Steps between C-alpha positions, in 0.01 A plus 500: 500500500144403424192504714273213410127532547296181440136546430614829355199535271257424780333723753759545777796421277422779252445746780841401639663551159345842467617595854853380423493718191405788727819441693702520178537124460469369143729197510201274569443151370123443468398143539147371443272262316326695229262221399250772595636748250288789619728536806754671277303820551627522857852544374444743214593804710788324677867488416665154510828358368354169375204268525505119553233236516506342850623160374764647271629711791518206742685291237746774413556565872589135549736514205693789655405765245456767766793409732606812695247715312206496747483698820149413615198298407153645580292182458136601449403238242238247603169339419265698724177324416352423841231272353731298283487124558799374300739444787785363289506813291471727801782329692723487191456872434480650843724266700741305286585794262552725802737244658706491182543876498578527867758221490678682218494828697638335812776328301598835348444742790205672333236673707154342461177688587182312432122510516328273745130529589257544786331196351737291710287590805168366379206588716706652779418642750864593578723629224850481643810365323490182707447136408207467737303766307551345156221279356427586131161434351611437144791358303614850409546579869667166555752564216600824666528334839723230357745754374491704819588180689790440262618851568476448871736200477755700300496824709748391770771433241407744228776653286303805394184687591173305474190706573150375452183709526155354571283735298153556620231635264697721264323741268620767257564575127636249249284205603243495216655185348412302811131492412297326767806481728544877500434688822152600604597864450557425129178312474296765688646773284399325180164391626413855612631665183318243287163466675486745790486208751762295679426147610609355834452158652225440748597396853747219568709360784284672756521838336208703363473589133809693392635499856769242426828674551850479366826681537506705176846635416594732215758377251677828564574381854599155373751656269636733768559212741677295234731787411564583865618141562695506182690794653559297821666173398557416871135423540407136434184314600128476422262794572133582471438789257168668567367807673427324826136609476202298373247689290149382397413444133217746555753773588721418201194514272410841638859627464506380137163648404573830664836517323324442171241770598779741578653434156163600358476817714236352732500513882573197717201321657480284814478123447131494612406745229699309237332176596156658513552653161595175336875562461563190717323168475568156651521169313486145643819366645635228268465157664821375343698772682362433846787276619771698324412863581676732750218706655748684715870588470714753687877505479691497819777745399690487830794323340505728196529803728761330721706438187523873449225589252334795666321679215124536529275303272231668284157495662241321282318821412815672371649189337175419312463864393854498355429172329177619349665819371762286327233272354301799369810651346583168334149456365505849348834434326398161359368530141 
């Protein structure tokens, strides 16, 4: 039986494939859109049974080519561009395609674990898995909310596990292909290694410069949660997936810089010294983001814990340090 991972060449998808390999699983069907061919690099060190373009896979699924051959679909594929304005393309990719996959899984008793997003909450201030808290600021967030609503309607009569995870700000290795949509940890790492300075936004939403705060969660924890739910098919629903703690961008910048310094054999410095020494600078907040920017997010993980996931999440300092070490190792091995 196959495990299907959509978005397999992407950030979270490729980390999932690698983790599945670590469990001895190689019967993996990797599904993705490789119009961005450089994403192939994320799968080079992974073992898969086959690769399919996302449209080819959906078509062959509908034709019955994989009947009785699939045990679970880990649906990570999506357009994650939060500043995209083409609503038709966003809805077609993130909502309609997801509906097609889920309908097939329900018709064939296949477990379906999927990526939702904290973008469904918009400006907050509450981040609970409740309709009253959901007010997305962009069409990306709306596309994710549409699918979550579809799932909610199906849950009472589901035929197999359906588990959705509202990812907060995920960071980690294997996200270089995302470019401007990569995590701030990736950007801070490259800025500091390239120029010795990281750039943060000035104040917004009532927060001082760099004091905007998000729930930053390591991709290692995202993978662990997915695999834990994969091992517990009795769990169905929609859950927040974050640390439950908001951290300032200033703190993430300091953690990234100090992890880079550690890699170079240099001691850690407090944020004030890093700022004073020019390692951190602030740039004007983009006017076009003002109405679409989440200045604060913090996952309410009460339901995740109540569902039975009790493992601790990596603190930002440790998670960022692990990420930076992986990025340094990758940069040294790249010709």
